[in-house]
C-alpha positions in Angstrom: 0.0 0.0 0.0 1.0 3.6 -0.5 2.5 5.4 2.5 -0.1 8.2 2.3 -2.9 5.7 2.4 -1.4 4.1 5.5 -1.0 7.6 7.0 -4.6 8.3 6.4 -5.6 5.2 8.3 -3.3 6.2 11.2 -4.7 9.7 11.3 -8.3 8.6 11.1 -7.9 6.1 14.0 -6.1 8.8 16.0 -8.8 11.4 15.4 -11.7 9.0 16.2 -9.9 7.8 19.3 -9.1 11.2 20.7 -12.6 12.6 19.8 -14.3 9.7 21.7 -12.0 10.0 24.7 -12.6 13.8 24.8 -16.4 13.1 24.8 -16.0 10.5 27.5 -14.0 12.9 29.7 -16.6 15.7 29.1 -19.8 13.6 29.5 -18.9 10.8 31.9 -18.1 10.9 35.6 -15.8 8.3 37.1 -17.7 5.9 39.4 -21.0 6.6 37.7 -21.5 4.3 34.8 -24.1 5.0 32.1 -26.1 1.9 31.1 -26.4 1.6 27.4 -27.9 -1.9 27.3 -27.6 -5.0 29.5 -24.0 -6.1 29.3 -22.6 -2.7 28.2 -21.9 0.5 30.1 -20.1 3.7 29.4 -17.9 4.0 32.4 -15.0 6.4 32.7 -11.8 4.9 34.0 -8.1 5.3 33.6 -5.2 2.9 33.0 -1.7 3.6 34.1 -0.4 0.1 33.0 -0.2 -1.8 29.7 -3.1 -3.7 28.1 -5.8 -4.7 30.6 -4.0 -2.8 33.3 -1.0 -5.1 33.4 1.9 -3.6 35.3 -0.3 -0.7 36.5 1.4 -0.8 40.0 4.9 -0.5 38.5 4.1 2.0 35.8 1.7 4.3 37.7 4.5 6.6 38.8 6.3 6.3 35.4 3.9 7.6 32.8 6.8 8.9 30.6 8.5 5.5 30.7 5.3 3.9 29.6 4.8 6.5 26.9 8.4 6.0 25.6 8.0 2.2 25.5 4.7 2.5 23.6 6.1 5.1 21.3 9.1 2.8 20.5 6.7 0.0 19.7 4.6 2.4 17.6 7.7 3.3 15.5 8.4 -0.4 15.0 4.9 -1.1 13.8 5.0 2.0 11.5 8.1 0.6 9.9 6.5 -2.8 9.6 3.5 -1.2 7.9 5.7 0.4 5.3 7.5 -3.0 4.6 4.3 -5.1 4.5 3.7 -7.1 1.3 0.0 -7.9 1.9 -2.6 -5.1 2.1 -4.3 -6.6 5.2 -0.9 -6.7 6.9 -0.2 -3.1 6.0 -3.6 -1.8 7.2 -3.3 -4.0 10.3 0.0 -2.3 11.2 -1.5 1.1 10.5 -4.4 0.4 12.8 -2.0 -0.6 15.5 0.0 2.5 15.0 -3.0 4.8 15.1 -4.3 3.1 18.3 -0.9 3.1 20.0 -0.4 6.7 19.1 -3.7 7.6 20.7 -2.7 5.9 23.9 0.7 7.6 23.9 -1.0 11.0 23.5 -3.1 10.2 26.6 -0.1 9.2 28.6 1.8 12.4 27.6 -1.2 14.6 28.2 -2.6 13.1 31.4 -0.2 10.4 32.6 -2.7 7.6 32.0 -5.0 6.3 29.3 -8.7 7.1 29.3 -11.0 4.0 29.1 -14.8 4.1 28.9 -16.2 1.0 27.2 -17.3 -1.5 29.8 -18.7 -4.9 28.8 -19.9 -7.3 31.4 -21.8 -10.5 32.1 -23.6 -10.7 35.4 -21.0 -9.3 37.9 -18.0 -10.1 35.7 -16.6 -7.1 33.9 -14.1 -7.2 31.1 -11.4 -4.6 31.7 -12.6 -1.3 30.4 -11.1 -0.2 27.1 -11.3 2.5 24.4 -11.3 3.1 20.6 -7.5 2.9 20.4 -7.7 -0.6 21.9 -10.3 -1.7 19.4 -8.0 -0.4 16.5 -5.1 -2.3 18.0 -7.1 -5.5 18.3 -8.5 -5.2 14.8 -5.0 -4.4 13.5 -3.6 -7.6 15.0 -6.4 -9.6 13.5 -5.8 -8.1 10.0 -2.0 -8.6 10.4 -2.5 -12.3 11.3 -5.1 -13.1 8.6 -2.6 -13.5 5.7 -0.5 -15.8 7.9 -3.6 -18.0 8.7 -4.3 -18.4 5.0 -0.8 -19.7 4.4 -1.1 -22.6 6.8 
């Protein structure tokens, strides 16, 4: 794929992610979930760790270290997007870059990542997440699709 097409994907993900987080910060109050339908709430939360809050205790006081680590991975995936041979792989990497960049911006701006999508079953809640996390997940799926077809 052309670099400007991949850049467009990255920027679109980044824009949608930041707009949705801005809306969540403006409209939601931490500790007061908004029920959308059974099994899904909008619930403002913050993550100082990695995915699913991993290493939150260690990284809570090191937001710049977490941002630097995520930024380094973002650059790696950007280079992988430019070198990808399959369109799904390239778009997958671009989605990952856009999502990771959105989370890096959060860490630089507020020292933590804004989460607000809360899915649950009964009393069991999946860790809250955001649009950037969705892009990263979909990017990983697209990246892996061509590999699955080869086997």
